[in-house]
Phi, psi and omega in degrees: 000138184290136173275126186243121179290167175299139182275156176284173174293153185131178183274169177237119175260111185272354189231090182221154180238157174210160178207144181290142174294344180220104177274157181298146176278120188250011189296337184270359180252130180302142173138179175248108194240150171284152170207162184249144176227122183289136173262310176203195191289337181245002181224151179215165177241130175273123169258151171232122187052039176082002184254138178307132176242313182194143175270133169236164171244192191285359167298336174291339185226347186263117176292325180296315180298318181295311176300324179293327169292326177291319183296320183296326178252017178066033178265118185283321182208162176225140171264132186243125179235161175304153174288135190306325181296345181276352185289317175053049177294343191256004177264171178305143186299322186296310178295322177297322177296321183291311183295322173296317181297318180290321179294321178292320173300321177298317181298319180295326179295315178303311181303319185289345173264009190260007171071029183079002186251008175238134174231142187272146164239110190282174172257156180220145176278081195295336183293350171237092188308318184297309179294325181295315179303308178309314183287332167292324173296326177290320190296312185280320185280316186268316186268353176078014179287147179288341176169218188215168166252146176221165175272178182273355170204170185231088184070237176265008185267145170270163182296331183286357184293136183301346185291337179269007179303315179311308176299318182285324173307313174297323177297315179297315178301327180274343190071030188285153176272119181242108182278121174257118190232125174297153182243126179307332179290344184249021178273158183302131173299335173304316184293323176294325179296328178277350182074025179232038173288323171290312182299315179242328184290310182294316181291321175295323182293315179296315178300316182298309178304315181296312185303317180297326176292320185280342180252353174272202189286162174287151179245172177294126188288165174116334177292139172262081182276112190238118181278124182289170174054044178059036178081001180071213176285349185309307182302332172289332187254001179312307172301330178288326173301320172304311180296324176297321177301313183296314182299326180277004180070030178235062181299322179066159176286325184237101177294172185300329181293332180278316180300324176308332177293345171283338179278172174237168170211159172272180184261011187284069177251349184062006190203126184298319180298318178295327179286327175295330175290329178289318176303315183297321183284319186263331187106144185297339181278358187237009176245135178230163179295136172209144192231336190069023172307138014246027187271175187297331181286352192295152176278128177216131357288166181300126171092011180301329178292346179281351184292346173274009188246166176278166193297320181295327183276326169304322176294307182301304184284332183284333185213303198292325179297316177291327175300317183296319177296317177300310184296324177304329184261354180226059182300336184273004187254165178273014187293333183280357176295090189293305174042127173082174177283085197297346181278351191294142183279341180218148179299328183298313183286341177283000000 
């Protein structure tokens, strides 16, 4: 298990992304795979099935560049996860397993250069639950990651499908942090044509995936299932889900609004009122700071949305909830030493 030093004052950002400047060559594997192409020392191009997808810079693979940005914004630590398009849950499992393992090795290397301030959220080939479970166990037990990132669906299957119980049961047993992030490639094409895939498609996709989990059978407790983007559209529609269960004759002992408090979400709402609603739905102890660093959608500076909240809530969301979660997986470490005004965005203001 990784030993983690005490963190400096500042926030903890659980929603950031990284990618290796050189992904494995999967041309021998059937499927639609991402690859990377170096442009120069500081920039690269992500290709999807050989076609340009996005240009990225060295913030995606340079620990030094990342730490400099963190210091500039008073971020004490980041959880670093793959770029969602590389999760590839809908592609053949053999290639996805190779890609996930390679990304996890890269993330472990990046974390190792982070001075104890970077934590990995690994990739898993979720279309093969047995392999996904094995890779989850490797991520947490061998690589020392707090958890993994997954998409909102697996091909045509929902996360609520019983075939994934093995994976989720293992995550619950470990107490792993599982970040659920929508993938732009799986959105309704209608939304892309309208130019609202980011604005409505991704929040809606997250809400559908979560609603399926909240209206089906109860699952093993203990997993920290965290919905990206402040839970997407879910906080706004939870009361309607409650009513829908009643109308369908499935009242249950715990309606969706109650079960939602077992879930977590990040703070990436871009709006304090929306964030307050997420806090109401998930509970103040289950909301953590997330920014989408280093992409154009990111909140800058990190934690700006917290300025509209009271100091206690800022402290919980900005640092303490994530700190407690990390410490639970690293009990031997001093990482849990909160000390000082932990909500502060910079050491100067602390």
